[in-house]
N, C-alpha and C positions, 0 to 999 in steps of 0.2 A: 384367371378370377378377375384381373380387375378391369379385361378387355371384355371382357362375357358383361361387366353391369355399366357398359356402353350400347343405349338404343342408335343404332345402326340406321335405322329409319331418319335424325334428326342429327344426334350427335348427347343429347342429353344422355349423363353417367349418374347412376342416379348410386347411393347408402348404405346401400344395402335390397338385397329381391325377397327378403320377408316383412312380415310387420310384430307385429304384438311380444318377440322374443324379448323376459322381464332380464331387465341389467343386475337382476337381484332378485331373491324368492321374495314374495309376499308385496315389493315395494311400489308393482300400480305403475312403476317409470317402463309403461309397456305402448309402444312409441312407433306408425308407418313409419317405415325408413324408402321404398318405392320415388321417394322422390331426387330430383338432380337442387343438392343440395350448392349455390354459387361456393362457399369456402371447401367442402369435401373435394371438387370438382379442379378448385387449383389445387390441389396438395397429388389427388392423386393423377392429376396429370406433371407437376413437377417429380412423378417417380417415373412417368413414362419419360420425360426424359432425361431420367436418370441411364435409361439403360439403354436408347439410341431407338424406341417407338415415338413414330411425330404427329404420324398419320390423325391416331387420336384426339390434337390436336388443332388440325383442322378443322376437323370433323366440330366438333366442341365449339367454335369462332364462330360455325353456321348457323350454331346452335338459337349460341348468343343474341346474335345479328340479330335474329330475328326475334325474340325477343325485344314491345313492346319498352325503350324502357325515355322519353315522353320530357321535353326539359322542369322541371317542378315538382315531378314527383319522386316516392321510394323505390328503390330498383329491392322482389320483398326476399327473404333470405332463400329460397326454395321455390321447384316451375315442378310440374306433370315433365312426363319426359316428350309430350308433345304443346310444352310451352304453356298448358294449364297454368292460369291461374291463382285462379280459389280454390283449394285441394281444407278446406271440410271437417273434419273428424268427428269418427262418428265411432261410437261405445256397439256391440254389439252380440247381439244374447248367442252366444256360445262361446263354447270348451275353451280354456287359453290351454299354454304348454305347462305340465304338471300345478294344470287347480287355478293357474296364473288367469288374474283376469285384470284391466277391462282384456275386452281383445277391439279396437281399433281399426278402420281407417281415415283418409285424410288425416292433415298434422297441421297443429291450428297455429304452426309456429310461421305461416307464408303468411301471419299475419304481424308477426312478431320487429319491432326498431332493431335490428343488427348493423347493426355502418359498416363492422369489418371487412360487410362482403364489395364494395365497388373499391379497396387500396387488392381487395385478391381475383376478380376479374381484370382488372387493369396488370398485376403479374402472369394471371396466367397468362393473360394473349400476347407480353412482351418479348417473348423469340420469336412470337411473328411480325418484326418491325424492324429485328436487330437483329435477326440470325439467315445470313443468307441462305439457308437452306431451306430459305422459302419467301425466295425473292419471288418477290412478286402482287402474291395477297395481299400484303397491306396502301400500297400504291388503291387497288381496285377498294377497301374501306374508304382509303383516309382515314384520316381521324380524327373524323365525328366519332367514333363507341369513343375515341379516349379523352375528349374533351365534354362529351357532357359527362362522364363519369369523375372526372376533373368534379366537375358544377355541382354534383350530388354532395362530393367533400368536400368540397366549401360551406355547403347548408347543414350540410347535419354535425364537421370537424365537434363545435363543442355540445353537443348532445348525452345524454344518458341511452345505454341501450339493451338488453337484454341482453349482449357476449351472446362469445362461445358456445357456451352449456348454455345459454336460453333459457334464462331461469324466465320464469311465464306470472312473478311474483314483485321482482323488484331490479329494479332501473339504474344504472350505476357507469359510471365514467371509464369505462371497462379499460388496461391497460395492454390487450391482445388487441382488441378495437382499436385503440392508438398506433400502434403498432404497423397494422396492414391502411390503415391513414397513408401512415409514416412513408412505408414503404410501398404503396401504391402510386405514391405522392413522386416520392421520385423515379418507379419506373419513367411513371410520366411523360418529365422530366426527361429524363432519356427516348421516347419515344416523338416526343417533341423534338427533341435539339438533331434526332436523324433522319427527319422530315421536315426539318429547316422550320420554326412556328415557335418565335424566339418570345413571344407576346404566352402561347401555351407553357410553356418552360420554364418561364418568369415565376407564375403563376401558379403551374404545380408544387414550384421551389417555398416559396410563401408559404404553403397548404404545408409543408415536408416540416415544416419550422415550428409549425404554428402545433400539430402534432405531435412531432418530438418538446415543447413546456410541456404539451398533457399528460402525456409519457413521465415525466420527472417528476410530477408531484404526488408517482406515486409511492416517490424511492422513500424508505426507510431507512430512519437514521444507524436504527440502534439492530437490526442485523443483517446492514448494508446490502439490498438486496430490495426487490421492486414486489408490491402488493397488488392486487387481485385489479385494484378501482381506486379511484381518488374515496372516494366515500370506506370505504371496506380494506382497511388492510394484513388480513390476515395474504396462507403463500396457493398461489395457484398453477397447475403447474399447463396454465394456458402459456404465464409468461420462461418460459423455456424458452419459448421464443425469439426472445428477443437478442439470448445469443444465437441459437440457428439462423434466425438473418441478421445476423452481422449489427444488430444496433446496439448489444457491449461490445466492443472489441473482442475477440476470442485472446486472445493474449495475457489481457488486463485482471489486475486485482478482483477487480470487480466480475469481468465474469464469474471463477471462484470462488466467490462471495455469494455471490447469487446461491449457486451452482448447491454451494454447501444449506444455505435456508431454506432449498427449496426437498433436500435432503435428507435433512431434519426432520422436518412435517412431512409430511405424503411421501416417503419411497418406505418399499415390504418390500424384504429382501434382497437383491444384487437388481433387480431391474420394476421389478410390478410399483407400481407409480400411480400415488388416487385421482384424481380432480381437483377438490378439498375437502375441509375436511372441518365446515361450516356445513349449519344446517340449509340446503334448501328447501322452494316449495312443496316437496314432498318431508321433508324429515334428512336424517345425518343419509350419506349412500353406506355402501356395503362391499362394492363392488370397485376391484379399479379397471382404469381401464385401458385395454390394451398399445393403443396411442402416444398414448402418455408416457409409455415405457420403453418406447423406440424414440419417442424426441427425449429423454431423459438418456441413453445410446450415444445419438447423434449428441446433445449438449456438451456426453465426457468426448465425442471423437473428440468436438470439436476444440475441447481446452485442452488437450492436448491428454486428456487422459483416458489412452485407448486402450491400457490390460481391464482397465474399469469396464469401458466401453464395451466391448466381445464378450465379458461377461452376461453383463445385466443382458447383451443380447445372445447368447446363449439361451439363459433363463426363456429368454421370453417366447424366444419358438419350440422350446418344449410343452406350451399352452399350446399347441397347436395340435388338431388329429391327426389321423393317422394317411390320411392324404394333403397334411402342410398345410388344412385350410385354418384360420383363424377367425373368435367369437370378437364381438366389441371388448365383452368383459368377464375379467377372472378371481372368484373367488381368491382373494388370499391365505383362506381358511384351508381350503381342496385345495385349491388347483383348477373348480367345476367351470367352466363356459358357459359362462350368460350372455342375457341381448341379439341382436338382432344378426343372423348367421348365411353368412362367410360375409363379414363387414368391412366395406372396402379400410373404412378409412386402417386396420391393423395392417393391411397388406400395405399399403401404400407408409405404412409406417416402416414396418420391415425392412423396402427395397430404401427408403431413401435414407436410414443410415446402416444398413451393408455397406451405400453407396460414400456413406462418409466416412466411416471405421474402415473401406478399402482404402476413397484418397489420402488419411494418416499416414497408414500402413505406408504408401506407395513414396512416401515422401523417406529421406533422409534421415539416415536415427531410429527411423521406425524397420523392423522386420517379421513378419507375419510367418 
């Protein structure tokens, strides 16, 4: 499923091959996902890497390298599969799925400020610089792309943005965005060290420290957990990535309390997870996001709650269809599928969670 989401001619990886399948009935959250998001592509490549597929990463690197990244300008969150940058959103006079409207082509998220993208590109290409199985490719491309991305993090690190969930009328300093600035700079420092660029290494390390300070400003003492953003202290499933990426040490009490705070506010049954439970630009969200459920299963495995991780995982895969394919969203009331289909994110989450749980089971003291 993930392989057919990569356009062979350019290496671009789409989020889903469909448009306008609503996230929940009557929600008007009907989006066109037939584009390459920098964020989604990072997760997809990580899943490929988990199961030993590397050709897709090289193709994607070619796609990224051929996009315009001039100094002093932003990289937009998504592009067309042949590198188109202008993806104007249009509503069509067409009947929608089960009468849901509107039917859209294009996606105005291309105009958004989403500052996590630079770190995700850096993390996506990291194996090309440090993994000997990709020998020679990094030398041909040098560190130009890495240097450009670090410069863009430096320019945007103190900004508010639309965040992973692409709020259209709210700008915040999101913990998630700062996390990927932190992780991206850590990756950049490693690449620079590998290729002997000490100045770039020091710059990346300094920026990682600045990003860390921003993340710490989202900590909520009474919950012993990190909130969604500096401006808003609600719980957000995207902060599961603080555990998954190792920002919060897996064996720490903080990892356990952060996970419990997320469970208390966002979990349904064993595995289904809401993104958040506050109203956004379109009101309250009524569907759970499968990627968040798989992140939850992965985070459980990280902190050693392997039995709970397996329960969550086993529940989540029951929401696939007869071919094992997953949608983006699930209605927790009846288990029905919603959102664009098949959704790359959901299948990525399944692979990464399975790999993480398997790794924990392989360690001494765990029995499959």
